[in-house]
Each structure stands twice: as structure tokens, then as C-alpha cells.
C-alpha positions in Angstrom: 28.0 15.1 11.3 26.9 12.5 14.2 28.0 13.0 17.5 28.5 10.1 19.9 27.9 10.4 23.8 31.3 10.2 25.3 30.3 7.5 27.7 29.0 5.3 24.7 32.4 6.1 22.8 34.5 4.7 25.7 32.1 1.6 26.0 32.5 0.9 22.1 36.3 1.3 22.5 36.2 -1.2 25.3 37.5 -4.7 25.0 34.0 -6.3 25.7 30.6 -4.5 24.6 26.9 -5.2 25.6 25.1 -3.8 22.7 21.7 -4.5 21.0 19.6 -3.0 18.5 16.1 -0.9 19.1 13.6 0.3 16.9 11.2 2.9 17.7 8.1 3.0 15.4 5.9 6.0 15.0 2.9 5.4 12.8 1.0 8.1 10.9 -2.2 8.0 13.6 0.5 8.8 16.1 0.7 5.5 18.0 4.5 5.0 19.1 5.9 1.4 19.7 9.2 0.2 20.8 11.1 -3.2 20.1 14.4 -4.5 20.6 16.3 -7.5 19.9 17.6 -7.8 23.6 16.2 -10.4 25.6 15.0 -8.0 28.3 12.6 -4.7 27.9 14.7 -1.5 27.8 13.5 2.1 28.3 15.2 5.5 26.9 14.2 8.5 25.2 10.9 8.5 26.9 10.1 5.2 25.2 9.8 1.5 26.3 11.4 -1.0 23.9 9.6 -4.4 24.3 11.8 -7.6 24.2 10.5 -11.0 23.2 8.6 -9.4 20.3 10.4 -11.8 17.8 12.1 -8.6 16.0 15.2 -9.5 14.0 17.0 -7.5 11.4 19.0 -8.5 8.1 22.2 -7.2 7.2 22.4 -3.7 5.7 24.9 -1.6 3.9 25.8 2.0 4.0 27.0 4.0 1.0 28.1 7.5 0.7 25.9 10.0 -1.3 22.0 9.4 -1.6 21.4 5.7 -2.5 17.9 4.5 -1.5 19.2 1.8 0.7 16.9 -0.8 2.3 16.8 -3.4 4.7 14.6 -5.8 6.3 13.0 -6.5 9.8 11.1 -9.6 10.6 9.0 -10.8 13.5 5.9 -12.6 14.7 2.6 -11.4 15.5 1.8 -10.5 19.0 -1.6 -9.3 20.8 0.8 -7.0 22.6 2.9 -5.4 19.7 1.9 -5.7 16.0 -1.0 -7.5 15.1 -2.1 -9.1 11.7 -5.1 -7.0 11.5 -3.0 -3.9 12.0 -0.8 -4.7 9.0 -3.8 -5.9 6.9 -5.4 -2.5 7.3 -2.3 -0.6 6.7 -1.6 1.1 10.0 2.0 0.7 9.5 2.3 2.0 5.9 4.7 4.7 5.8 5.6 4.5 9.6 8.6 6.0 10.6 11.3 3.8 12.3 14.2 5.0 14.2 17.2 2.4 14.7 19.1 2.9 17.8 22.4 1.2 19.0 22.1 0.7 22.5 24.3 -0.2 25.4 21.9 -2.7 26.9 23.6 -2.6 30.4 23.1 1.2 30.6 20.3 2.0 27.8 21.2 5.8 28.6 24.1 5.2 26.2 22.4 4.8 23.0 22.8 6.3 19.5 20.3 7.0 16.8 21.9 5.1 13.7 19.3 5.9 11.0 15.7 6.8 10.6 13.8 5.1 7.7 10.1 4.2 6.9 8.3 1.1 6.4 7.8 -0.1 2.7 6.4 -3.2 1.7 5.2 -5.6 4.3 4.8 -9.4 3.5 2.6 -11.9 5.8 3.1 -15.5 6.0 2.4 -18.2 8.4 1.9 -16.1 11.5 5.0 -13.8 10.6 5.7 -10.5 8.9 8.7 -9.3 7.2 9.0 -5.4 6.7 11.2 -3.5 4.3 12.7 -0.7 5.8 13.4 2.1 3.3 15.7 5.3 3.7 14.0 8.6 3.1 16.2 9.0 -0.1 13.8 6.5 -1.9 11.3 9.4 -2.0 13.6 11.1 -4.6 12.9 8.4 -6.8 9.0 9.2 -6.7 7.5 11.0 -9.7 6.8 14.6 -9.1 4.4 16.6 -10.8 1.8 15.4 -13.5 2.6 12.6 -16.1 1.4 13.4 -19.5 -0.5 10.6 -21.1 -3.5 9.4 -22.9 -5.3 8.0 -19.9 -6.6 9.8 -16.9 -4.4 10.3 -13.9 -7.0 11.0 -11.3 -8.3 8.3 -9.0 -12.1 7.6 -9.9 -14.1 9.7 -7.1 -11.3 11.6 -5.5 -11.4 15.5 -5.5 -9.5 15.8 -9.1 -12.2 13.5 -10.5 -15.0 15.0 -8.8 -17.4 11.8 -9.8 -19.6 11.2 -6.8 -19.4 7.2 -6.3 -22.3 7.7 -3.6 -24.7 8.1 -6.4 -27.0 4.9 -6.5 -26.1 4.7 -10.2 -22.5 3.8 -9.4 -22.9 1.3 -6.7 -24.9 -1.9 -5.7 -25.6 -4.0 -2.6 -26.1 -7.9 -2.7 -25.1 -10.8 -0.7 -22.3 -13.4 -1.0 -23.9 -16.6 -2.7 -20.6 -18.6 -3.2 -17.1 -18.5 -2.2 -15.0 -20.3 -4.7 -11.7 -19.5 -3.5 -9.8 -16.3 -2.4 -10.1 -14.6 -5.8 -13.6 -15.7 -7.1 -16.8 -14.4 -5.3 -20.3 -15.0 -6.4 -22.9 -12.6 -5.5 -26.3 -12.4 -5.8 -29.0 -9.4 -5.8 -26.7 -7.1 -7.9 -29.0 -6.8 -10.6 -27.9 -6.1 -14.2 -25.3 -3.6 -14.6 -23.4 -4.9 -17.6 -20.4 -7.2 -17.7 -17.7 -4.3 -17.6 -19.4 -1.9 -15.1 -17.7 -3.0 -12.1 -14.3 -3.9 -13.7 -11.5 -1.9 -11.7 -14.2 -1.2 -9.1 -14.2 -2.1 -5.4 -15.8 -5.1 -3.7 -16.5 -4.2 0.1 -17.8 -6.5 2.6 -20.5 -4.7 4.9 -20.8 -7.4 7.6 -19.5 -10.8 8.8 -16.0 -11.7 9.5 -14.5 -10.1 6.6 -16.3 -6.7 7.5 -14.3 -3.8 6.3 -12.0 -5.9 4.1 -12.4 -6.1 0.0 -10.5 -5.6 -3.0 -10.5 -4.5 -6.7 -12.3 -6.2 -9.1 -10.4 -7.5 -12.1 -13.8 -8.9 -13.8 -17.6 -9.1 -13.2 -20.0 -11.6 -14.8 -23.4 -10.0 -15.2 -24.9 -13.5 -15.9 -23.3 -15.3 -13.0 -22.8 -12.6 -10.6 -19.3 -13.6 -10.3 -16.3 -11.3 -9.2 -12.7 -11.9 -9.9 -10.4 -10.0 -7.5 -6.8 -8.7 -8.6 -5.5 -10.0 -5.4 -6.7 -12.7 -3.1 -8.5 -12.2 -0.1 -6.8 -12.7 3.6 -10.4 -13.1 5.2 -12.8 -15.0 3.3 -16.6 -13.9 3.8 -19.3 -16.5 4.7 -22.2 -17.0 2.5 -25.1 -14.3 3.3 -22.6 -11.8 4.0 -23.7 -8.2 2.7 -21.4 -6.8 0.0 -21.1 -3.6 -2.0 -19.9 -3.1 -5.4 -18.8 0.2 -6.6 -18.3 1.0 -10.3 -14.7 1.2 -11.8 -13.0 3.1 -14.5 -10.2 2.2 -16.9 -9.0 5.9 -17.3 -10.0 6.4 -21.0 -11.8 9.4 -22.4 -14.6 7.3 -23.8 -15.3 5.7 -20.7 -15.2 9.1 -18.7 -17.6 10.5 -21.3 -20.3 7.5 -21.7 -20.2 5.9 -18.2 -19.6 8.9 -15.9 -20.4 11.8 -18.3 -17.4 13.6 -16.7 -15.4 14.2 -19.9 -15.4 17.8 -19.2 -13.3 17.0 -16.1 -11.1 14.3 -17.8 -7.4 14.5 -16.4 -5.7 12.9 -19.2 -4.4 14.0 -22.6 -6.4 11.7 -25.0 -5.0 13.8 -28.4 -1.3 12.5 -27.5 -0.5 10.0 -30.1 0.0 6.5 -28.8 3.2 4.2 -29.5 1.2 2.4 -32.3 0.9 6.0 -34.2 4.5 6.8 -33.3 5.8 3.7 -35.1 3.8 4.1 -38.3 5.0 5.2 -41.3 3.6 7.1 -44.5 1.9 4.4 -46.8 -0.2 6.3 -49.0 -3.4 5.4 -47.4 -3.3 7.0 -43.9 -4.4 10.6 -43.5 -2.0 12.8 -41.8 -3.4 16.3 -42.2 -3.1 17.5 -38.5 -6.5 16.7 -37.4 -7.3 15.3 -34.0 -6.4 11.7 -33.5 -9.3 11.5 -30.9 -12.7 13.1 -31.2 
């Protein structure tokens, strides 16, 4: 049960109130920031809450039980608060957000309303909008393994065990042409095959886009053109160094032929697919119990 400070309860019951909202954001790296929609800075709970940060909140609804309720908070980028670079590199992904109701005339009178975490963040025209999710949304996340024909490990992680630092799985070159935010032409990569870098990572090693990159939707070995799944937010310059890392489509055949890692495959290739499940006995197809995939 939520306990309201007696002095705040008296203020809430008065004819005129001086209330505002405040947010305390705790990033996963331990950085703590405070914001308020009041027009003056506030300080309470060992935290300073900055005004003039452009923060505003959407309407929210509360329900009994464990619904995965969400709300939004919006604001403008500020060098002294949230920067676009911080959002772009994921510094606020999964950050803890505490929402307070505050008597701005006496900040010591405050009430913790809810605790949420930052979900999807949208950036546009110098502003951002962040989704605030209740912790109940974690109950909707898959737990344990999902049985499927394709591998459920991430290429190069501890379950996969493929060492992507090996020279046969990566290549470096330079940016030869920037067609648009999703199409980059590179040179110096060499002949690796059109599908070798599909689903792989493109990373910029220097220049204005250093540290940025994306996942390759396709790679043309003849033209050296990389098509990215998502558009780049910072475009590189011609001559910037890039690195392409091999990708994986999670199929057993790819694991065996491309990475020689089939003994560590984390999928179940013998599970019948939907195409088999919907077939019927036609007198020609063999159904003798033998493996569907060899």
C-alpha cells in the first residue's frame, strides 16, 4: 500500500495546490539525471531535477492487476541533459525512470508515483519521444528457449562460439561512394561472395561516423555496395575506413558450410516446417520416419 506523507496529504486536500511532476532517470551505467516540468529547478531525494529541459509527459491510465501500461515522455536535446549522441548509442535503453508528484513550493513534500523503464525512443528534428513501460511488460518477454529449425544464438556470442575476429570472417576497406542513408559503396574489400556479408555488421572505423554502423541487408561483391536494414543517422565521408563482418542467416547449412560450426548449432533442423505440416499423403512423398534434414 502506498503511504502519503501527512504534510503532502494536507496539501492535496487543500483548495489550491502547487504540484508538478519530476522524473529521476538512472541509466544502466549508473549515471543519474533528474528532470521536471516545473519552470524552476528542484532538489529532493538527494537528486537535482532540472527545469527548462523541455520535458513533457503524455496522459496515462492505470489499471488494476498487471497490465503492461505505457506512457510517453517527450523533450528537446540539450547539451546539459539528454544529448542525441547518448540516445543514438543506446545509453538510455532500459534505463530506470522514477516518476514523482511534487509540491514545488515545498519539494520535500513529494510522492513516488511509479517506477518504469525506457522502451522505444524516437528521434526527430532535434527532439525525442521516449516510451515509458511498466515493469509488468517483462512478463510478456519469452523465457527459456524457443524450439525452431533455425539457430537462436547470436553469431559470435558465447553460445555460438564462432570467433568473428578471425581474418576469414571480416574485411576492411574504405567508403567509395555514399548513395544515401541506406546504400554505401565500399572498395578494398575483395571478393568474398555476394551473400557473405548478408546479415553481417558494417562498422565505421574513423571519420564523423566513427563507432556507428548497421546490419547489412545485402552486399554486392561486384559493385561493393552495401544495403543496410536501417538508415544511418550519421553519414560517413568518402575515404573513411569501414569494416564488414560476416553474417549468418541461422540455417544449419550455413553453419556447416560457412562457419564449420555445425556441431555447435543451437537450432533444431529436424523439426518439420509449416510446408511439411500442411502436406498430405499423395502416394509419391516418402514418409518413412527418416530425418527430414541431413
